N, C-alpha and C positions, 0 to 999 in steps of 0.2 A: 380485575384480572390483567396481568401484564402480558402484552402481545409482542414483546421483544426478547429474543434469546441471544446470548453471547456464547460462542463456543471457542475454547482455547485448546490447541493441539499440544499434547505432551510428547508422546513418542509411540510409534507402532500403532496400537489400537487404543492408546490412552488419550482421553479427552476430559475436559471440564466443561460442563454445561451450566450456565448461570441464567436464571430467570427470576427477576424480582429479587426476593430476599432468600432464595434457596439455590443450592448448587448440587450437582451430581458429578461424581468423578468415576470414570469408567476405566477399568483395566490399567490401573496405575502401575507403570513399569519403571520409568525414570522421570525425574523432574530436576534436571541439572541446573535450571534457572531458578529453582525454588519458587515457582509460581503458585503452587497450591496453597501454602500457608497464607500468603497475602490475599488470595482470592476468597478463602473461606473465613477469614478472621471476623468479618462483620455479618456473616450469613446467619439467619435464624434457624435454617434447616440445612443439613449437609448429609448427603447419601453417597456411600462408596459401593461400587459394584465390581466384583471380580468373577469373570466368566469361566475361568478354569486355572489349573495349577501351573501351567507353563510359565517359566520365569519371566517371559516378556509380556505377561498379562497379569501376574500376581506378584506383588512385592510386599513382604511382611512389614515394611516401613509404614504402611497405611495405619498400622496399630498406633503409631505415634500421634495420630490426629484424633484419638478416641474422645478426648475432652470436648471436641467440637462436633463430633459426628452424631447424627440422629439415629441412623441405622446403617449397618453394613449388610449387603446382600451378597452372599458368598456361595459359589458353586459347591455341590456335594463332594467333588473330587479333591478339594483342598482340605487336607487333614491336619496339617501342622502350621504353627505360627498363626493361629486364628485370632481375630480380634476379641475383645471382651464379650462374654456370652450374653450379657444383658442387653447388648446392642446389636447382636448378630443374628441374622436370619439365614440359615442354611437351606438352599433351594435344591431339591431334586428336579428331575425333568418333569415338565408338564404339571406344575403346581402353581397356585395363585396365592399371593399374600396381599392382604388388604387391611388398611386401618383408615382412620379419618383423614389422613393426609396423602396417602399414596397407594397405588395398586401396582403390583409387580407380578408378571406372569413369566414363567420360564418355559423355553422350548429346548429341544435337544440341540446337538451340534453335529457336524460331520468330522469333528476332531474330538478333543477332550471337552468335558464340561457342558455348558449350557449357553443359550442366548437369552436376552432379556427384552420383554415388552413392558413398557411402563406408562401409566397414566397419572398425571398430576396437574391440578389446576387447569384442566381442559387441554393440556398438551399430551400428545401421544408420541412416544419415543421408542425406538428399537435399536438395540446394540447387538450385533451378530456374534460377538466373541470370535471364535474361529469357525463359525458356520459359513461354509462357502462350497462352491463347486471346485474342488482342488484337482484340476486337470493338469497334470505335469507332463510336459513333452518328454518323450523317450521312455515313459513308464510302460509297464506291461499292459497288454490288452485287458487282462483280468483286473488289474488295479484301476485302470481307466474306467472300466464298466462299473466297478464297485463304487468309485467316487461319484459317478453320474447317478447311479441308482439310489445311493444313500442321500444325495442332495435332493433329488426329486421326491423321494419318499417323505423327507422332512418338510419340503416346501408345501406339500399338500396340506399339512397341518396349519400352514400360515395363509392359505388361500384367502384372498380378499381382505387381509389385514390392512388397516388404515393407519398411517403414521404421518405426523408432521415432520419428524426428523428421523432418519434412518442412517445409522453408522454401519457400513458394510465393506468387507475386504475388496480391494482392487489392487492385487499384489503383482508388481512388475516381474517378479521371478517366474510367473506363469507365462511370460512373453505374450504371444498374440491371444492367449486364452485368459488374460488377466481380468477381463470384465465378464467372463462367462456367467459366473454366479450372480453378479449384479444385474445383468440383463434379465435372467430368469426371475430373480426376486422382484424386480420392478415391473415385469410383465404380469406377475400373479398377485401382486399387492398394490396398494395405493400409496405412493411415496410423494410427498411434497418437496422435501429437501433431502438429497442424498449426500452423505458425508463419506468420502472414501478413506479407507484405513488399511493397516497392515502392509504398508508400502515403505519399507525402511530406506529405499533408494531415493524416495521423494521425487521420482520421475512423475511428471504431471500427466494425468489421464484427461483426455477431452472426450466428451460424449459423442459417439458416432451418430451420423445422420439417421441410421436405422435402429437406434436404441429405442426400446419399448417406451411409449408414453413420453417421448422426449420433450414435447411441448408443455407438459404438465409438471416437469421436475426441474428444480434448481439443483445445481451441483457445486460442491466445494471440495477441492483437493488441497489439503494443507501442504505447505512447501517447506516448513522448518519448525523446529521446536519453539513454541511460543506464538506461532501464527494464530490469528484470531479471525472470526467470522461472525457477522450479525445476521440474524434472521428476523424479519418482520412478518407477523401473521395477520 
């Protein structure tokens, strides 16, 4: 079993995760440096995940890699430009797919589509998609309450989830509330490595002193397209 993971940032919520001879590509949006073809060319297993239909999370270009792809895991709300049927698993909310190589469980979101929990070769991985506590300053009281209640309702289904790597939004557009969702997620689940995402400004977030389970969590905030990070387990 390989105990080293390499993560490469693409853009927005797009990442490549490499462990040993396999790779996972999450929410492919743009790859201006053409990193993905080089990364996957020698991999024995390649998995693509698309959490929802928004253009900054799903790009039909992923179909061009089908010769190298083992499986595509696609959210139910993506209806057009789907990858080849024989390699594609369409996931509704709260379903589990499992074969001899991988386990994928879907959760709902607080926006469109789903989020992913994955187990492979002893690694436990979570990618939130657009699941977050979207508290927008200046929004109506009703919308703020709706966002809070929706997030907390969904989080109850994730209570005590254990992950080695969790990709989660920390979006600077939310200003002082940008880590509200990450705080709650890390308070109610067990996260070893938090990877921040959905932050197109690339403003660096640093973990506050009062962040839940601060001493147990390592954080990586990608700074630019192509930025990489190594995790040793």
